[in-house]
C-alpha positions in Angstrom: 61.1 90.9 97.6 64.4 92.3 98.9 64.3 95.7 100.7 65.7 98.6 98.7 66.3 102.2 99.6 67.9 105.3 98.1 70.5 107.0 100.2 71.6 110.6 99.8 75.1 111.1 100.9 77.2 114.3 101.4 80.7 113.9 102.7 82.7 117.1 103.3 86.4 117.0 104.3 88.2 120.2 105.2 91.9 120.6 105.8 93.2 123.9 107.3 96.9 124.7 107.5 98.5 127.4 109.7 101.1 128.1 107.0 100.7 128.0 103.2 101.3 124.5 101.7 104.5 124.0 99.7 103.5 120.6 98.2 100.9 118.0 99.0 99.4 115.1 97.1 96.2 113.3 98.2 94.7 110.0 97.1 90.9 109.7 97.4 88.7 106.6 97.5 85.4 108.3 98.1 83.2 107.3 95.2 81.0 104.2 95.4 80.7 101.9 92.4 77.9 99.9 90.9 78.0 96.3 92.2 76.0 93.6 93.8 73.2 95.2 95.8 74.0 98.8 94.9 73.6 101.2 92.0 75.1 104.7 91.9 72.4 107.0 90.5 74.4 110.2 90.8 77.8 111.2 92.2 80.1 114.2 92.1 83.4 115.3 93.6 84.4 119.0 93.9 87.7 120.4 95.2 88.6 123.8 96.5 92.3 124.6 97.0 93.4 121.6 95.0 93.5 120.3 91.4 92.6 116.9 90.1 95.4 114.9 88.5 94.2 111.5 87.5 91.4 109.0 88.1 91.6 105.2 87.8 90.5 101.8 89.1 93.1 100.3 91.4 93.9 96.6 91.6 91.0 96.1 94.0 88.6 97.8 91.5 88.3 100.8 93.8 87.5 104.2 92.2 90.7 106.1 93.0 91.5 109.8 92.3 94.7 111.8 92.9 94.8 115.5 93.4 97.5 118.0 94.0 97.1 120.8 96.6 97.4 124.2 95.0 100.7 125.9 95.9 100.3 128.3 98.7 96.8 127.0 99.8 95.9 127.3 103.4 92.7 125.3 103.1 91.5 122.3 101.1 87.8 121.4 100.9 86.7 118.1 99.4 83.0 117.6 98.8 81.9 114.1 97.7 78.2 113.6 97.3 75.5 111.7 95.5 72.6 109.2 95.5 72.9 105.4 95.7 70.2 102.8 95.5 70.9 99.9 97.9 69.3 96.5 98.1 69.4 94.1 101.0 71.3 91.0 99.8 71.9 89.6 103.4 75.5 90.7 102.9 76.2 88.4 99.9 78.4 90.2 97.4 79.2 87.1 95.3 82.2 85.9 93.2 85.6 87.4 93.5 86.5 90.1 90.9 89.4 92.3 90.2 93.1 92.2 89.4 94.2 91.1 92.9 94.1 87.3 93.2 91.9 85.7 95.9 95.0 84.2 97.7 96.2 87.7 98.4 93.4 88.1 101.0 94.6 85.0 102.8 97.9 86.6 104.1 98.0 88.6 107.3 99.1 92.3 107.1 100.8 94.4 109.7 97.4 95.5 111.0 96.0 91.9 111.3 99.1 90.0 112.4 98.3 87.5 115.2 99.6 88.0 118.8 98.7 86.1 122.0 95.1 87.6 122.2 94.2 86.8 118.6 95.7 83.3 118.9 93.5 82.6 121.9 90.4 83.8 120.1 91.4 81.7 117.0 91.8 78.6 119.1 88.3 79.0 120.5 86.8 79.5 117.1 88.7 76.5 115.6 87.0 74.3 118.2 83.7 75.7 117.3 84.5 75.3 113.5 84.2 71.4 113.9 80.5 71.5 114.6 78.9 74.2 112.4 78.7 75.4 108.8 80.8 78.3 107.5 78.1 81.0 107.8 77.2 80.0 111.4 80.9 80.0 112.3 81.5 83.5 110.9 78.4 85.0 112.6 79.5 83.4 115.9 83.0 84.9 115.4 81.4 88.3 114.8 79.3 88.0 117.9 82.3 87.0 120.0 84.4 90.0 118.8 81.5 92.3 119.6 81.3 90.8 123.1 85.1 91.2 123.7 85.6 94.6 122.2 83.3 97.4 123.2 82.5 100.2 120.7 84.3 103.2 122.2 85.2 106.3 120.2 88.7 107.9 120.5 90.6 105.0 122.1 92.2 103.8 118.9 93.4 105.3 115.6 94.1 104.2 112.0 97.4 102.6 113.0 96.0 100.5 115.8 96.5 96.8 115.2 93.9 94.1 115.6 96.0 92.5 118.4 96.2 95.8 120.4 92.5 96.5 120.0 91.5 93.1 121.2 93.9 93.3 124.1 92.4 96.7 125.2 88.8 95.5 124.9 87.8 98.8 123.2 87.7 100.1 119.7 85.6 101.2 116.7 84.3 99.6 113.5 87.8 99.6 111.9 89.2 97.6 114.9 86.2 95.2 114.8 86.8 94.6 111.1 90.6 94.1 111.5 90.1 91.5 114.3 87.5 89.5 112.2 89.7 89.6 109.1 92.7 88.3 111.2 90.7 85.4 112.7 88.9 84.5 109.5 92.3 84.3 107.7 93.6 82.1 110.5 90.5 79.8 110.0 91.4 79.4 106.3 89.1 82.0 104.7 90.2 84.9 102.4 89.0 88.1 104.1 89.0 91.8 103.2 88.3 95.2 104.7 85.4 97.4 103.4 85.1 101.1 103.9 81.7 102.6 103.3 78.7 104.6 104.5 76.0 103.6 106.9 72.5 105.1 107.4 71.8 105.4 111.1 68.1 105.5 111.4 68.1 107.9 114.4 70.2 110.7 112.8 71.3 112.3 109.6 74.7 113.6 110.8 77.1 110.7 111.1 80.3 110.6 113.2 82.4 109.2 110.4 82.6 106.7 107.6 81.8 103.1 108.5 83.8 99.9 108.1 83.1 96.2 108.0 84.7 93.1 106.6 83.9 90.5 103.9 84.9 86.9 104.1 85.1 84.6 101.0 83.0 81.5 101.6 83.2 78.8 98.9 79.5 78.3 98.4 78.6 82.0 98.3 81.6 84.1 97.4 82.2 87.3 99.4 79.9 87.8 102.3 79.8 90.9 104.5 79.9 91.0 108.3 79.3 94.3 110.2 80.7 93.3 113.6 80.0 96.7 115.2 76.2 96.3 114.6 76.0 92.5 114.9 74.5 92.0 111.4 75.4 91.4 107.8 75.4 94.7 105.8 71.9 95.4 104.3 70.1 98.3 102.5 71.6 100.8 105.0 75.2 100.1 103.9 77.0 101.6 100.9 80.3 100.0 99.9 83.0 102.4 98.8 86.3 100.5 98.7 87.9 97.2 99.7 91.4 96.0 100.4 93.6 93.8 102.6 93.1 96.2 105.5 92.3 99.9 106.3 95.2 101.3 104.4 94.1 99.7 101.1 90.6 101.2 101.4 91.3 104.4 103.3 89.0 107.3 102.1 91.9 109.7 102.0 95.7 109.2 102.1 98.3 111.8 101.4 101.8 113.2 101.7 102.8 116.8 102.5 106.1 118.6 102.4 106.9 121.6 104.6 106.4 122.7 108.2 103.2 123.7 109.9 100.2 122.2 111.6 97.2 120.6 109.9 93.6 120.6 111.2 91.1 118.2 109.8 87.3 118.5 110.0 84.9 116.0 108.6 81.1 116.4 108.1 79.1 113.5 106.9 75.4 113.3 106.2 73.6 110.1 105.2 69.8 110.1 104.7 67.0 108.5 102.8 
């Protein structure tokens, strides 16, 4: 019998501004959805200093919400929390769904475009591809990325490309995911980025949301690979959003008009 667990999640994002906000619009992808291996038992989103505008499913079937910051606000607080039951499916998500065609995930994006370092890694994996099945190949790719790119906080950011992260030899889960997406696409597989939550068994307070990738394998459909942890996602992982790269699945994106500095604070708790 597959392992299951119920995860309680509380994700609080606070923006502080040194001058009142004239106009700002934020897009949220913070709500998990029911799907293969996970069932949302309860979920809520509350806003302070902002007003919800519209909620919809985007073309990747991500739950997406737009909100407008209240005029003159100096602080915005977003609280996204709930309970999700997760089952260990060995990373297998299954057939492709959604409005975006499968071939869209075959094309490289700005974040995954190949440079010299990625081409070198792709060449190595193409040699290996001749002798093993698809799943063994992809696990080997994941292990090779983990060996080449150490997990180090603060050395990259959301705009860092897969090529730059691989060249530096340091990065975080987002970079690991982008590198694997890039190489998987070069090997002929559709691949996509996944944002989500991860239960760390040694703590409740998490440093940030997590990220991994999924690769579409003909015999299984979408299969997840958590490069940073050297595994396929299991009953400790909650999927929130998917896309071609980070920007398609980013938890929060927004625009703001006016002068002044913005300070961001994130507090995330994930526990059984």
